[in-house]
C-alpha positions in Angstrom: 0.1 0.1 -0.3 0.9 3.5 -0.7 0.1 6.5 1.0 0.0 10.4 -0.1 0.5 12.8 2.7 0.0 16.3 3.0 0.8 18.4 5.6 -1.1 21.8 6.2 0.0 24.9 8.3 -3.1 26.8 8.5 -3.3 30.3 9.4 -5.5 30.8 13.3 -7.4 33.6 10.9 -8.8 31.3 8.3 -8.9 28.1 10.4 -12.7 27.5 11.6 -13.9 28.0 8.0 -10.7 25.5 6.9 -11.5 22.5 8.9 -15.8 22.8 7.4 -14.2 23.7 4.1 -11.0 20.4 4.4 -14.0 17.5 4.8 -15.8 18.4 1.7 -12.1 18.4 0.5 -11.2 15.2 2.0 -14.3 13.9 0.1 -13.7 14.8 -3.3 -10.2 13.5 -3.3 -11.5 10.5 -2.2 -14.3 10.5 -4.7 -11.2 10.4 -7.6 -11.3 6.7 -7.0 -7.6 6.8 -6.8 -7.6 6.3 -2.7 -9.2 4.1 -0.7 -9.2 5.9 2.5 -7.9 8.8 4.1 -7.0 10.1 7.4 -7.2 13.4 8.8 -4.9 14.5 12.1 -3.8 17.0 13.8 -0.1 17.4 14.0 0.4 18.3 18.0 4.2 20.0 17.7 3.6 23.8 17.9 5.4 25.4 14.5 7.6 28.3 15.3 5.5 29.6 12.4 2.2 29.5 14.2 -1.1 28.6 13.3 -2.0 24.7 13.6 -1.0 22.0 11.7 -2.7 18.8 9.6 -1.9 15.9 8.0 -4.2 14.2 5.7 -2.9 10.8 4.6 -4.7 9.0 1.6 -4.6 5.7 1.4 -3.5 3.8 -2.7 -3.5 0.1 -3.1 -1.1 1.2 -6.0 2.2 3.7 -6.9 0.2 4.1 -10.7 -2.8 5.8 -8.5 -1.2 8.4 -7.0 0.5 9.1 -10.1 -2.8 9.1 -11.8 -4.1 11.5 -9.1 -1.6 13.9 -10.1 -1.7 13.9 -13.2 -5.4 14.1 -13.5 -6.6 15.5 -10.5 -4.8 17.3 -8.4 -4.3 20.6 -9.7 -8.0 21.8 -9.8 -8.2 20.1 -6.0 -5.3 21.8 -4.8 -6.1 25.4 -7.3 -9.6 25.8 -5.1 -8.0 25.5 -1.7 -5.2 28.3 -3.2 -8.0 30.5 -4.5 -10.1 29.9 -0.7 -7.1 30.9 1.5 -4.1 32.0 -0.7 -1.1 32.1 1.6 -3.1 31.6 4.9 -2.3 27.9 4.5 0.8 26.4 3.6 1.0 22.8 2.3 3.6 20.0 1.6 3.6 16.7 0.1 5.5 13.8 0.5 4.7 10.1 -0.8 5.5 6.8 1.1 5.4 2.8 0.6 4.2 0.9 3.6 6.3 -2.3 4.1 4.7 -3.6 7.2 2.3 -2.9 9.8 3.2 -4.3 13.6 0.6 -5.0 15.9 1.1 -5.9 19.7 1.8 -10.2 20.2 0.4 -9.5 23.9 -2.0 -6.9 25.0 -3.1 -6.4 28.7 -6.2 -4.4 29.8 
């Protein structure tokens, strides 16, 4: 499996509106059919630049699905955020390949 990770720092001024918009945006990305799921997380480390930082991790079955997303959909979907929030948000993207997941073998409750 592959993960397309988007990390976004959001200015406090637009934070509330951005959070609402992100729910729709994440569904728009999923509805491209290139990803099988998404996790939306808050980064708990405070950034020197201020604001709040989030990560969205989109899971894909194949690297080719991420490539297709970038070729066919990414520009339009990213442009929506830039048009709406401009320089009040800063995003960077990373691609990851899942090597193996580990789970505890002995869980004490």
